[in-house]
C-alpha positions in Angstrom: -170.1 24.1 73.7 -172.8 25.1 71.2 -172.1 28.7 71.9 -168.4 28.3 71.5 -169.0 26.4 68.2 -171.2 29.3 67.0 -168.6 31.8 67.9 -165.9 29.7 66.2 -167.9 29.5 63.0 -168.6 33.2 63.0 -164.9 34.1 63.7 -163.8 31.7 60.9 -166.0 33.4 58.4 -164.6 36.8 59.5 -161.1 35.6 59.2 -161.6 34.0 55.7 -163.3 37.1 54.4 -160.7 39.6 55.5 -158.3 40.3 52.6 -155.6 41.4 55.1 -155.3 37.9 56.5 -154.7 36.4 53.0 -152.2 39.2 52.4 -150.4 38.2 55.6 -150.2 34.6 54.5 -148.9 35.6 51.1 -146.2 37.8 52.6 -145.2 35.1 55.1 -144.8 32.5 52.3 -143.0 34.9 50.0 -140.5 35.9 52.8 -139.9 32.2 53.7 -139.3 31.2 50.1 -137.1 34.2 49.3 -134.8 34.1 52.3 -134.7 30.4 52.9 -134.4 29.1 49.4 -134.1 31.7 46.6 -131.4 33.8 48.0 -129.2 31.0 49.4 -129.5 29.0 46.2 -128.7 32.1 44.1 -125.7 32.7 46.3 -124.6 29.1 45.7 -125.0 29.4 42.0 -123.1 32.7 42.0 -120.3 31.5 44.2 -116.9 30.3 43.3 -117.3 26.7 44.3 -115.5 24.8 47.0 -116.7 23.4 50.4 -118.6 26.6 51.3 -120.7 26.3 48.2 -121.4 22.7 48.7 -122.6 23.3 52.2 -124.8 26.1 50.9 -126.5 23.7 48.5 -127.0 21.1 51.2 -128.9 23.6 53.3 -131.7 24.0 50.8 -132.2 20.3 50.0 -135.4 18.4 51.2 -133.5 16.7 54.1 -133.4 20.1 55.9 -137.1 20.8 55.4 -138.0 21.0 59.1 -135.3 23.4 60.1 -135.9 25.6 57.0 -139.6 25.7 57.5 -139.6 26.9 61.1 -136.4 29.0 61.0 -138.2 32.3 60.3 -140.7 32.0 63.2 -138.4 33.3 65.9 -138.3 36.8 64.2 -139.7 37.9 60.9 -142.4 35.2 60.4 -143.1 35.6 64.1 -143.8 39.3 63.4 -146.4 38.2 60.8 -148.2 36.1 63.5 -148.1 39.0 66.0 -149.8 41.2 63.3 -152.5 38.5 62.8 -153.3 38.4 66.5 -153.4 42.1 66.9 -155.6 42.7 63.8 -158.1 39.9 64.7 -158.7 41.1 68.3 -157.7 44.8 68.2 -159.8 45.4 65.1 -163.0 44.8 67.2 -162.1 47.9 69.2 -161.2 50.0 66.2 -164.5 49.1 64.4 -166.6 49.4 67.6 -168.0 45.9 66.9 -167.5 44.4 70.3 -170.8 45.7 71.7 -172.6 44.6 68.5 -171.3 41.1 68.9 -172.0 40.9 72.7 -175.5 42.3 72.2 -176.3 39.0 70.5 -175.9 37.5 74.0 -172.7 35.4 73.9 -170.5 35.9 76.8 -167.1 37.7 76.5 -165.2 34.5 77.2 -167.2 32.5 74.7 -166.4 35.0 72.0 -162.8 35.1 73.1 -162.6 31.3 73.0 -164.0 31.3 69.5 -161.4 33.8 68.4 -158.5 31.9 70.0 -159.6 28.6 68.4 -159.8 30.2 65.0 -156.4 31.9 65.4 -154.8 28.6 66.5 -156.2 27.0 63.3 -154.8 29.9 61.3 -151.4 29.5 62.9 -151.4 25.8 62.1 -152.4 26.6 58.5 -149.5 29.1 58.1 -147.0 26.5 59.4 -148.4 23.8 57.1 -148.3 26.2 54.2 -144.6 27.0 54.9 -143.8 23.2 55.0 -145.6 22.7 51.7 -143.9 25.7 50.0 -140.5 24.6 51.4 -141.1 21.1 50.2 -141.9 22.2 46.6 -138.9 24.6 46.5 -136.4 22.1 47.9 -137.6 19.3 45.6 -137.2 21.6 42.6 -133.6 22.6 43.6 -132.7 18.9 44.3 -134.0 17.8 41.0 -132.2 20.6 39.1 -128.9 19.8 40.9 -129.3 16.0 40.7 -129.2 15.8 44.5 -131.0 13.4 46.9 -134.8 13.8 47.2 -134.8 12.2 50.6 -137.1 13.8 53.1 -136.9 13.9 56.9 -138.6 11.0 58.7 -142.4 11.1 59.4 -141.6 11.5 63.1 -139.3 14.5 62.4 -141.9 16.1 60.2 -144.6 15.7 62.9 -142.3 17.1 65.6 -141.4 20.0 63.2 -145.0 20.9 62.5 -145.8 20.7 66.2 -142.9 23.0 67.1 -143.8 25.4 64.3 -147.4 25.5 65.5 -146.2 26.2 69.1 -144.0 29.1 67.8 -146.7 30.6 65.6 -149.4 30.2 68.3 -147.2 31.8 70.9 -146.5 34.9 68.9 -150.2 35.1 67.8 -151.3 35.0 71.4 -148.7 37.7 72.2 -150.5 39.9 69.6 -153.9 39.0 71.1 -152.7 40.0 74.6 -151.4 43.4 73.4 -154.6 44.1 71.5 -156.7 43.4 74.7 -154.4 45.4 77.0 -154.2 48.4 74.7 -157.7 48.1 73.3 -156.8 48.8 69.7 -154.5 48.1 66.8 -152.0 50.9 66.2 -150.2 51.0 69.5 -150.4 47.2 70.1 -149.0 46.6 66.7 -146.2 49.1 67.1 -145.1 47.8 70.5 -145.3 44.2 69.5 -143.1 44.7 66.4 -140.6 47.0 68.3 -140.2 44.2 71.0 -139.9 41.4 68.5 -137.7 43.1 65.8 -135.7 45.5 67.9 -135.6 45.1 71.7 -135.0 41.4 71.9 -132.3 41.6 69.2 -130.6 44.5 71.0 -130.6 42.5 74.2 -129.0 39.5 72.5 -126.5 41.4 70.4 -125.5 44.3 72.6 -126.5 43.9 76.3 -126.0 40.2 76.8 -122.3 40.1 75.9 -121.6 42.9 78.3 -123.8 42.0 81.3 -124.0 38.4 82.6 -127.3 38.9 84.4 -129.0 40.0 81.1 -127.4 37.0 79.3 -129.0 34.7 81.9 -132.3 36.6 82.1 -132.9 36.4 78.3 -133.0 32.6 78.6 -136.4 33.1 80.1 -137.7 35.4 77.3 -139.9 34.2 74.5 -137.7 35.3 71.6 -134.5 33.5 72.7 -136.5 30.3 73.6 -138.2 30.5 70.2 -134.7 30.7 68.6 -133.5 27.8 70.7 -136.4 25.5 69.7 -135.8 26.3 66.1 -132.1 25.6 66.5 -132.7 22.3 68.2 -134.8 21.2 65.1 -132.1 22.1 62.6 -132.6 25.7 61.7 -129.3 27.4 60.7 -127.5 29.5 63.3 -127.0 32.2 60.6 -130.8 32.7 60.6 -131.8 35.9 62.5 -133.0 35.0 66.0 -131.9 31.3 65.9 -129.4 30.5 68.6 -129.2 27.5 70.9 -129.1 29.4 74.2 -131.1 26.6 75.9 -132.1 23.0 75.1 -135.0 22.2 72.9 -137.0 20.6 75.7 -136.7 23.6 78.0 -137.5 26.0 75.2 -140.7 24.0 74.4 -141.8 24.2 78.0 -141.1 27.9 78.3 -142.9 28.7 75.1 -145.9 26.6 76.1 -146.0 28.6 79.4 -145.9 31.9 77.5 -148.7 30.7 75.2 -151.0 29.8 78.0 -150.0 32.8 80.1 -150.7 35.3 77.2 -154.1 33.7 76.6 -155.1 33.5 80.2 -154.1 37.1 81.0 -155.9 38.2 77.9 -159.1 36.4 78.9 -159.0 37.9 82.4 -158.4 41.4 81.1 -161.2 41.1 78.5 -163.7 39.9 81.1 -163.0 42.5 83.8 -162.4 45.7 81.8 -164.8 48.0 79.9 -164.9 47.2 76.2 -164.8 50.9 75.2 
């Protein structure tokens, strides 16, 4: 445990001192704020009124904080987490620092455990930051429009944060696995983003409507389950990647299995393969 704590402390210092990680957090919050609150509210203000406009305003009020805060994680905010995972682990290969770290006598699995622990803390931090940012934006909008400031219940908030952490952690672990398998950043990053932003969307939008076996098979993939979990907690169906293909409970189980599977396979591969 002392070795793992030492590795955790070292990895936390590295994560905090890398400007790229802070840039990723800023981009994530900016995207969440822009597409979840600024653009919908601007559309409401620029609309012609009527029931559609009223429904648009209701979507950005504090009561919908949970769904709004995790709605981006199935796709574009999930991509940010993949990048974080790839950079944190794949960068060690690109900088040739693995052998420097391991020369200090920690085991590979100890270093790996420290990295994963730090990344899970980072994933939770991103989710909490999205909730705080969303809370501030929704309260401002509700105050300006003289709408209710009522928030979701404490239970709903806890469940929402937990679900967001699961989504963020799963995509981060996916990036970690790609970095370990491909022993670098560039190819791992490219393949991860192509899968998340292109392949799974093409399967859902083009292949699934034409082939029933693909429609059924995608219910076991991480992206559709991420979208289903977000939908179960109130994310709008017009959000990219959000669609209730399966129930929220099933989605949570599948995503947990992917999270653990990615981490276990990554640990096995890191332990048995050459570093360089």
